[in-house]
DSSP file (Angstrom, degrees, kcal/mol; ACC not computed):
  #  RESIDUE AA STRUCTURE BP1 BP2  ACC     N-H-->O    O-->H-N    N-H-->O    O-->H-N    TCO  KAPPA ALPHA  PHI   PSI    X-CA   Y-CA   Z-CA
    1    1 A M     >        0   0    0      0, 0.0     4,-2.1     0, 0.0     5,-0.2   0.000 360.0 360.0 360.0 -41.0   45.5   -4.2  -29.4
    2    2 A L  H  >  +     0   0    0      1,-0.2     4,-2.4     2,-0.2     5,-0.2   0.891 360.0  53.2 -59.9 -40.6   41.8   -4.2  -28.9
    3    3 A K  H  > S+     0   0    0      1,-0.2     4,-2.3     2,-0.2    -1,-0.2   0.889 108.0  50.9 -63.3 -39.5   42.3   -5.8  -25.5
    4    4 A L  H  > S+     0   0    0      2,-0.2     4,-2.3     1,-0.2    -1,-0.2   0.901 110.3  48.6 -64.0 -41.2   44.7   -3.1  -24.5
    5    5 A I  H  X S+     0   0    0     -4,-2.1     4,-2.2     2,-0.2    -2,-0.2   0.906 112.1  48.9 -68.5 -40.7   42.4   -0.3  -25.5
    6    6 A C  H  X S+     0   0    0     -4,-2.4     4,-1.9     2,-0.2    -2,-0.2   0.908 111.0  50.5 -63.4 -41.8   39.5   -1.9  -23.6
    7    7 A A  H  X S+     0   0    0     -4,-2.3     4,-1.4     1,-0.2    -2,-0.2   0.908 111.0  48.8 -64.6 -41.9   41.7   -2.3  -20.5
    8    8 A L  H  X S+     0   0    0     -4,-2.3     4,-1.3     1,-0.2    -1,-0.2   0.892 109.7  51.6 -64.1 -39.0   42.7    1.4  -20.7
    9    9 A M  H  < S+     0   0    0     -4,-2.2    -1,-0.2     1,-0.2    -2,-0.2   0.866 108.0  52.0 -67.8 -34.5   39.2    2.5  -21.1
   10   10 A L  H  < S+     0   0    0     -4,-1.9     4,-0.3     1,-0.2    -1,-0.2   0.819 112.2  46.7 -67.2 -31.4   38.1    0.5  -18.0
   11   11 A C  H >X S+     0   0    0     -4,-1.4     4,-0.9     1,-0.2     3,-0.8   0.701  91.3  82.8 -83.6 -21.0   40.9    2.1  -15.9
   12   12 A M  H >X S+     0   0    0     -4,-1.3     3,-1.1     1,-0.3     4,-0.9   0.876  85.5  55.1 -57.2 -44.0   40.2    5.7  -17.1
   13   13 A P  H 34 S+     0   0    0      0, 0.0     3,-0.5     0, 0.0    -1,-0.3   0.860 106.7  53.7 -59.1 -31.4   37.4    6.4  -14.6
   14   14 A L  H <4 S+     0   0    0     -3,-0.8    -2,-0.2    -4,-0.3    -3,-0.1   0.749 103.1  57.2 -71.3 -22.9   39.8    5.4  -11.8
   15   15 A A  H << S+     0   0    0     -3,-1.1     2,-0.5    -4,-0.9    -1,-0.2   0.714 100.2  63.8 -84.4 -18.8   42.4    7.9  -12.9
   16   16 A F  S  < S-     0   0    0     -4,-0.9     2,-0.2    -3,-0.5    -1,-0.1  -0.905  74.8-139.4-111.8 127.6   40.1   11.0  -12.7
   17   17 A A        -     0   0    0     -2,-0.5    52,-0.2     1,-0.1    28,-0.1  -0.540  31.8-106.4 -76.1 146.2   38.6   12.3   -9.5
   18   18 A A        -     0   0    0     50,-2.0     2,-0.7    -2,-0.2    -1,-0.1  -0.373  27.6-129.7 -66.3 151.9   35.1   13.5   -9.7
   19   19 A D        +     0   0    0      1,-0.1    -1,-0.1     2,-0.1    27,-0.1  -0.930  28.2 174.4-107.3 110.5   34.6   17.4   -9.7
   20   20 A V        +     0   0    0     -2,-0.7    21,-0.3     2,-0.0    -1,-0.1   0.246  26.2 142.8 -98.2  11.7   32.0   18.3   -7.1
   21   21 A S        +     0   0    0     19,-0.1     2,-0.3    22,-0.1    21,-0.2  -0.245  44.7  45.8 -55.0 136.7   32.5   22.1   -7.4
   22   22 A G  E    S-A   41   0A   0     19,-2.7    19,-2.9     2,-0.0     2,-0.4  -0.776  95.5 -35.7 126.0-171.2   29.2   24.0   -7.2
   23   23 A K  E     -A   40   0A   0     -2,-0.3    95,-2.9    17,-0.2     2,-0.4  -0.756  50.8-171.3 -97.7 134.6   26.1   24.1   -5.0
   24   24 A W  E     -AB  39 117A   0     15,-2.8    15,-2.4    -2,-0.4     2,-0.6  -0.962  19.9-140.0-125.3 141.2   24.6   21.0   -3.5
   25   25 A Q  E     -AB  38 116A   0     91,-2.9    91,-2.2    -2,-0.4     2,-0.4  -0.895  28.5-161.4 -97.3 125.6   21.3   20.4   -1.6
   26   26 A V  E     - B   0 115A   0     11,-2.6     2,-0.5    -2,-0.6    89,-0.2  -0.854  15.2-158.9-113.3 141.0   21.9   18.0    1.3
   27   27 A T  E     - B   0 114A   0     87,-2.9    87,-1.7    -2,-0.4     2,-0.4  -0.992  16.5-170.7-113.0 121.3   19.5   15.9    3.3
   28   28 A V  E     -CB  35 113A   0      7,-2.5     7,-2.1    -2,-0.5     2,-0.5  -0.947  10.0-164.9-118.5 134.6   20.8   14.9    6.7
   29   29 A E  E     +CB  34 112A   0     83,-2.7    83,-2.1    -2,-0.4     2,-0.2  -0.967  19.6 166.4-116.4 114.5   19.1   12.4    9.0
   30   30 A T  E >   -C   33   0A   0      3,-3.0     3,-1.2    -2,-0.5    78,-0.1  -0.728  52.7-104.1-119.2 171.4   20.4   12.4   12.6
   31   31 A S  T 3  S+     0   0    0      1,-0.3     3,-0.1    -2,-0.2    77,-0.1   0.684 123.7  53.2 -69.0 -15.4   19.1   10.9   15.9
   32   32 A Q  T 3  S-     0   0    0      1,-0.4     2,-0.3    76,-0.0    -1,-0.3   0.511 126.1 -80.3 -93.3  -8.2   18.0   14.4   16.8
   33   33 A G  E <   -C   30   0A   0     -3,-1.2    -3,-3.0     2,-0.0    -1,-0.4  -0.891  54.2 -63.5 137.5-170.4   16.0   15.0   13.6
   34   34 A S  E     -C   29   0A   0     -2,-0.3     2,-0.3    -5,-0.2    -5,-0.2  -0.747  38.2-175.9-116.5 164.2   16.5   15.9    9.9
   35   35 A G  E     -C   28   0A   0     -7,-2.1    -7,-2.5    -2,-0.3    -2,-0.0  -0.955  21.6-145.2-150.7 167.0   17.9   18.9    8.1
   36   36 A S        +     0   0    0     -2,-0.3    -9,-0.2    -9,-0.2    -2,-0.0  -0.519  31.5 166.7-139.6  69.7   18.4   20.2    4.6
   37   37 A P        -     0   0    0      0, 0.0   -11,-2.6     0, 0.0     2,-0.3  -0.229  27.5-131.7 -72.8 169.3   21.5   22.4    4.5
   38   38 A T  E     -AD  25  53A   0     15,-2.3    15,-3.2   -13,-0.2     2,-0.4  -0.910  14.9-156.5-117.6 154.5   23.2   23.5    1.3
   39   39 A V  E     -AD  24  52A   0    -15,-2.4   -15,-2.8    -2,-0.3     2,-0.7  -0.998   8.1-156.3-132.7 132.7   26.9   23.3    0.6
   40   40 A D  E     -AD  23  51A   0     11,-2.5    11,-1.8    -2,-0.4     2,-0.4  -0.938  22.5-164.6-103.5 110.3   29.0   25.3   -1.8
   41   41 A F  E     -AD  22  50A   0    -19,-2.9   -19,-2.7    -2,-0.7     2,-0.4  -0.784  14.5-169.8 -99.7 139.4   32.1   23.2   -2.8
   42   42 A Q  E     - D   0  49A   0      7,-3.2     7,-2.5    -2,-0.4     2,-0.4  -0.999  15.2-168.8-119.9 125.3   35.3   24.5   -4.5
   43   43 A Q  E     + D   0  48A   0     -2,-0.4     2,-0.4     5,-0.2     5,-0.2  -0.949  18.2 177.4-121.6 135.1   37.6   21.8   -5.7
   44   44 A Q  E >  S- D   0  47A   0      3,-2.4     3,-1.9    -2,-0.4     2,-0.3  -0.923  72.7 -51.1-131.6 106.0   41.1   22.0   -6.9
   45   45 A G  T 3  S-     0   0    0     -2,-0.4    21,-0.0     1,-0.3    20,-0.0  -0.516 122.1 -22.3  64.5-125.7   42.5   18.6   -7.6
   46   46 A E  T 3  S+     0   0    0     -2,-0.3    20,-1.9    -3,-0.1     2,-0.3   0.562 116.3 104.1 -89.0 -10.9   41.8   16.4   -4.5
   47   47 A K  E <   -DE  44  65A   0     -3,-1.9    -3,-2.4    18,-0.2     2,-0.4  -0.561  52.7-167.8 -79.9 133.3   41.6   19.5   -2.3
   48   48 A L  E     +DE  43  64A   0     16,-2.4    16,-2.1    -2,-0.3     2,-0.3  -0.977  14.8 158.4-124.5 131.6   38.1   20.5   -1.2
   49   49 A T  E     +DE  42  63A   0     -7,-2.5    -7,-3.2    -2,-0.4     2,-0.3  -0.871  16.8 112.6-136.2 171.9   37.0   23.8    0.5
   50   50 A G  E     -DE  41  62A   0     12,-1.2    12,-2.2    -2,-0.3     2,-0.4  -0.993  55.3 -67.9 158.6-161.5   33.7   25.6    0.7
   51   51 A T  E     -DE  40  61A   0    -11,-1.8   -11,-2.5    -2,-0.3     2,-0.5  -0.998  24.3-150.0-134.3 133.0   30.8   26.7    2.9
   52   52 A F  E     -DE  39  60A   0      8,-3.2     8,-2.4    -2,-0.4     2,-0.6  -0.899  17.4-163.8 -98.5 120.5   28.2   24.7    4.8
   53   53 A H  E     +DE  38  59A   0    -15,-3.2   -15,-2.3    -2,-0.5     2,-0.3  -0.937  23.7 144.9-114.1 119.5   24.9   26.7    5.1
   54   54 A S  E  >  - E   0  58A   0      4,-2.5     4,-1.8    -2,-0.6    -2,-0.0  -0.976  55.8-119.9-148.1 160.3   22.4   25.5    7.6
   55   55 A Q  T  4 S+     0   0    0     -2,-0.3    -1,-0.1     2,-0.2     4,-0.1   0.880 114.4  46.8 -62.8 -40.7   19.7   26.8   10.1
   56   56 A L  T  4 S+     0   0    0      1,-0.2    24,-0.2     2,-0.1    -1,-0.2   0.919 128.3  20.3 -72.8 -45.4   21.5   25.1   13.0
   57   57 A F  T  4 S-     0   0    0      1,-0.3    21,-0.4    22,-0.1     2,-0.3   0.546  86.8-149.3-102.8 -10.6   25.1   26.2   12.2
   58   58 A G  E  <  -E   54   0A   0     -4,-1.8    -4,-2.5    19,-0.1     2,-0.5  -0.619  67.0 -12.5  70.7-133.3   24.7   29.2   10.0
   59   59 A D  E    S+E   53   0A   0     -2,-0.3     2,-0.4    -6,-0.2    -6,-0.2  -0.906  71.5 178.9-103.9 124.8   27.7   29.4    7.6
   60   60 A A  E     -E   52   0A   0     -8,-2.4    -8,-3.2    -2,-0.5     2,-0.3  -0.990  28.3-123.2-126.9 134.9   30.6   27.2    8.4
   61   61 A K  E     -E   51   0A   0     -2,-0.4    15,-0.4   -10,-0.2     2,-0.3  -0.575  32.0-157.5 -73.9 130.9   33.8   26.9    6.4
   62   62 A I  E     -E   50   0A   0    -12,-2.2   -12,-1.2    -2,-0.3     2,-0.3  -0.787  12.9-171.1-111.0 157.2   34.6   23.3    5.3
   63   63 A T  E     +EF  49  74A   0     11,-1.7    11,-2.1    -2,-0.3     2,-0.3  -0.967  27.5 116.2-136.9 152.4   37.7   21.6    4.3
   64   64 A G  E     -EF  48  73A   0    -16,-2.1   -16,-2.4    -2,-0.3     2,-0.3  -0.957  43.7 -99.4 178.0-159.6   38.1   18.1    2.8
   65   65 A S  E     -EF  47  72A   0      7,-2.7     7,-2.4    -2,-0.3     2,-0.4  -0.983   5.7-147.8-151.0 158.6   39.2   16.0   -0.1
   66   66 A V  E     + F   0  71A   0    -20,-1.9     2,-0.5    -2,-0.3     5,-0.2  -0.993  16.9 178.3-129.0 123.6   37.9   14.0   -3.1
   67   67 A K  E >   - F   0  70A   0      3,-2.6     3,-2.4    -2,-0.4     2,-0.4  -0.965  66.3 -52.9-130.1 113.3   39.8   10.9   -4.1
   68   68 A E  T 3  S-     0   0    0     -2,-0.5   -50,-2.0     1,-0.3   -54,-0.0  -0.438 124.6 -19.4  54.4-112.4   38.3    9.1   -7.1
   69   69 A N  T 3  S+     0   0    0     -2,-0.4    23,-3.4   -52,-0.2     2,-0.5   0.156 117.0 100.7-108.2  19.7   34.6    8.7   -6.0
   70   70 A T  E <   -FG  67  91A   0     -3,-2.4    -3,-2.6    21,-0.2     2,-0.4  -0.904  50.7-169.9-106.9 130.7   35.2    9.2   -2.3
   71   71 A I  E     +FG  66  90A   0     19,-2.0    19,-2.4    -2,-0.5     2,-0.4  -0.947   7.8 176.1-120.2 140.4   34.4   12.5   -0.6
   72   72 A E  E     +FG  65  89A   0     -7,-2.4    -7,-2.7    -2,-0.4     2,-0.3  -0.996  12.1 153.1-139.2 133.0   35.3   13.6    2.9
   73   73 A F  E     +FG  64  88A   0     15,-2.0    15,-3.6    -2,-0.4     2,-0.3  -0.989   9.7 172.5-155.2 160.0   34.7   17.0    4.4
   74   74 A G  E     -FG  63  87A   0    -11,-2.1   -11,-1.7    -2,-0.3     2,-0.3  -0.972   7.2-176.5-160.8 174.8   34.2   18.6    7.8
   75   75 A F  E     - G   0  86A   0     11,-2.1    11,-3.0    -2,-0.3     2,-0.5  -0.967  28.8-114.8-164.4 167.3   33.8   21.7    9.8
   76   76 A E  E     - G   0  85A   0    -15,-0.4     2,-0.3    -2,-0.3     9,-0.2  -0.987  37.9-174.3-116.2 127.6   33.4   23.1   13.3
   77   77 A G  E     - G   0  84A   0      7,-2.5     7,-3.3    -2,-0.5     2,-0.5  -0.866  23.9-125.6-124.3 154.9   30.1   24.8   13.9
   78   78 A E  E     + G   0  83A   0    -21,-0.4     2,-0.3    -2,-0.3     5,-0.2  -0.864  35.7 161.9 -99.8 127.7   28.6   26.8   16.8
   79   79 A A  E >   - G   0  82A   0      3,-2.9     3,-1.6    -2,-0.5   -22,-0.1  -0.944  67.6 -10.4-148.4 123.8   25.2   25.6   18.0
   80   80 A G  T 3  S-     0   0    0     -2,-0.3     3,-0.1     1,-0.3   -24,-0.0   0.836 128.2 -54.5  59.3  33.3   23.5   26.4   21.3
   81   81 A G  T 3  S+     0   0    0      1,-0.3     2,-0.4     0, 0.0    -1,-0.3   0.532 118.2 106.8  80.0   4.8   26.6   27.9   22.6
   82   82 A Q  E <   -G   79   0A   0     -3,-1.6    -3,-2.9     2,-0.0     2,-0.5  -0.895  67.6-128.5-118.9 148.3   28.7   24.8   21.9
   83   83 A T  E     -G   78   0A   0     -2,-0.4     2,-0.5    -5,-0.2    -5,-0.2  -0.827  28.0-167.3 -90.0 126.2   31.3   24.1   19.3
   84   84 A I  E     -G   77   0A   0     -7,-3.3    -7,-2.5    -2,-0.5     2,-0.5  -0.964  14.5-141.4-121.8 129.5   30.6   20.9   17.5
   85   85 A K  E     -G   76   0A   0     -2,-0.5    20,-2.4    -9,-0.2     2,-0.4  -0.751  23.2-169.2 -87.1 129.4   33.0   19.1   15.2
   86   86 A V  E     -GH  75 104A   0    -11,-3.0   -11,-2.1    -2,-0.5     2,-0.4  -0.974   7.9-177.3-124.9 131.6   31.2   17.6   12.2
   87   87 A S  E     -GH  74 103A   0     16,-2.2    16,-2.7    -2,-0.4     2,-0.4  -0.996   5.6-164.2-133.5 134.5   32.7   15.2    9.7
   88   88 A Y  E     -GH  73 102A   0    -15,-3.6   -15,-2.0    -2,-0.4     2,-0.3  -0.896   5.9-178.3-114.3 142.6   31.1   13.7    6.5
   89   89 A Q  E     +GH  72 101A   0     12,-2.6    12,-1.8    -2,-0.4     2,-0.3  -0.991  21.3 133.6-133.2 143.0   32.2   10.7    4.5
   90   90 A G  E     -GH  71 100A   0    -19,-2.4   -19,-2.0    -2,-0.3     2,-0.4  -0.974  46.2 -93.4-170.7-174.0   30.6    9.4    1.3
   91   91 A T  E     -GH  70  99A   0      8,-2.8     8,-1.8    -2,-0.3     2,-0.8  -0.961  26.3-134.6-122.3 132.5   30.6    8.2   -2.2
   92   92 A I  E     - H   0  98A   0    -23,-3.4     6,-0.3    -2,-0.4   -74,-0.0  -0.791  25.4-179.6 -83.5 111.5   30.1   10.2   -5.3
   93   93 A E  E     -     0   0A   0      4,-1.5     5,-0.2    -2,-0.8    -1,-0.2   0.753  62.3 -18.9 -88.5 -25.4   27.5    8.2   -7.2
   94   94 A S  E >  S- H   0  97A   0      3,-1.8     3,-1.0   -25,-0.0    -1,-0.2  -0.941  81.8 -79.6-164.3 176.2   27.2   10.4  -10.3
   95   95 A P  T 3  S+     0   0    0      0, 0.0     3,-0.1     0, 0.0    21,-0.0   0.678 131.2  33.4 -61.1 -14.5   27.9   14.0  -11.4
   96   96 A T  T 3  S+     0   0    0      1,-0.1    21,-1.5    20,-0.1     2,-0.3   0.323 115.1  54.7-124.6   8.3   24.7   15.0   -9.6
   97   97 A A  E <   +HI  94 116A   0     -3,-1.0    -3,-1.8    19,-0.2    -4,-1.5  -0.999  46.1 156.9-148.7 142.3   24.4   12.7   -6.6
   98   98 A M  E     +HI  92 115A   0     17,-1.9    17,-3.0    -2,-0.3     2,-0.3  -0.974   8.9 179.5-153.4 160.5   26.3   11.5   -3.5
   99   99 A K  E     +HI  91 114A   0     -8,-1.8    -8,-2.8    -2,-0.3     2,-0.3  -0.979  15.0 124.6-157.5 165.3   25.6   10.0   -0.1
  100  100 A G  E     -HI  90 113A   0     13,-2.4    13,-2.2    -2,-0.3     2,-0.3  -0.940  48.9 -57.4 174.6-153.0   27.2    8.7    3.0
  101  101 A T  E     -HI  89 112A   0    -12,-1.8   -12,-2.6    -2,-0.3     2,-0.3  -0.820  35.5-159.0-122.6 162.0   27.5    9.0    6.7
  102  102 A A  E     -HI  88 111A   0      9,-2.3     9,-1.5    -2,-0.3     2,-0.5  -0.979   8.7-147.1-140.7 151.2   28.3   11.8    9.1
  103  103 A V  E     -H   87   0A   0    -16,-2.7   -16,-2.2    -2,-0.3     2,-0.8  -0.985   4.0-168.7-121.4 123.1   29.5   12.2   12.7
  104  104 A Y  E >>  -HI  86 108A   0      4,-3.7     3,-2.9    -2,-0.5     4,-2.6  -0.877  38.3-123.1-106.0  95.1   28.3   15.1   14.9
  105  105 A A  T 34 S+     0   0    0    -20,-2.4   -20,-0.2    -2,-0.8     4,-0.1  -0.070  88.9   5.7 -50.1 126.3   30.9   14.7   17.7
  106  106 A G  T 34 S+     0   0    0      1,-0.1    -1,-0.3   -22,-0.1     3,-0.1   0.335 133.0  53.5  84.9  -6.6   29.2   14.2   21.0
  107  107 A F  T <4 S-     0   0    0     -3,-2.9     2,-0.3     1,-0.2    -2,-0.2   0.694 115.8  -2.9-124.6 -47.2   25.7   14.1   19.5
  108  108 A D  E  <  + I   0 104A   0     -4,-2.6    -4,-3.7   -78,-0.1     3,-0.3  -0.907  40.1 178.0-157.6 122.7   25.4   11.5   16.8
  109  109 A D  E    S+     0   0A   0     -2,-0.3    -6,-0.1    -6,-0.2    -4,-0.1   0.239  83.5  54.7-108.7  13.9   28.0    9.2   15.3
  110  110 A K  E     +     0   0A   0     -6,-0.1    -7,-0.2    -9,-0.1    -1,-0.2  -0.026  69.6 141.5-134.2  32.6   25.6    7.4   12.9
  111  111 A A  E     - I   0 102A   0     -9,-1.5    -9,-2.3    -3,-0.3     2,-0.3  -0.386  35.6-149.7 -72.0 154.6   24.0   10.2   10.9
  112  112 A T  E     -BI  29 101A   0    -83,-2.1   -83,-2.7   -11,-0.3     2,-0.3  -0.878  14.2-176.5-122.8 158.2   23.3    9.7    7.2
  113  113 A W  E     -BI  28 100A   0    -13,-2.2   -13,-2.4    -2,-0.3     2,-0.3  -0.984  12.6-171.3-150.9 156.5   23.2   12.1    4.3
  114  114 A S  E     -BI  27  99A   0    -87,-1.7   -87,-2.9    -2,-0.3     2,-0.3  -0.971  12.3-164.0-144.8 155.2   22.5   12.4    0.6
  115  115 A A  E     -BI  26  98A   0    -17,-3.0   -17,-1.9    -2,-0.3     2,-0.4  -0.994   8.6-162.8-144.7 147.5   23.1   15.3   -1.8
  116  116 A T  E     -BI  25  97A   0    -91,-2.2   -91,-2.9    -2,-0.3   -19,-0.2  -0.989  31.8-110.5-128.4 141.3   22.0   16.4   -5.2
  117  117 A R  E      B   24   0A   0    -21,-1.5   -93,-0.2    -2,-0.4   -21,-0.0  -0.471 360.0 360.0 -70.8 136.5   23.7   19.1   -7.3
  118  118 A K              0   0    0    -95,-2.9   -94,-0.1    -2,-0.2    -1,-0.1   0.436 360.0 360.0 -88.5 360.0   21.6   22.2   -7.7
């Protein structure tokens, strides 16, 4: 019986997706320089929506998903008269930290990012 309880407890974190709802401070490193946008996430189950706030793009609506400890989100932003498709992928490391990679289509496909909950 003890083995069954231990096995169930080990599987429990896999059964629940992290909840990233709230405001996050992001640090982005691209080949063009760095930035520090904020993101307001709203999460319902695995569905993720929200707003990306940055100097470069202003406010952009995001969509994405959270599955277990994996997060993916993206948006299209206007910068310098061009529309840029941006996609983020990462790992939720704790309730207050996550990090990953980002693609700024046509500009940088190897950007990195990290975020902390505000």
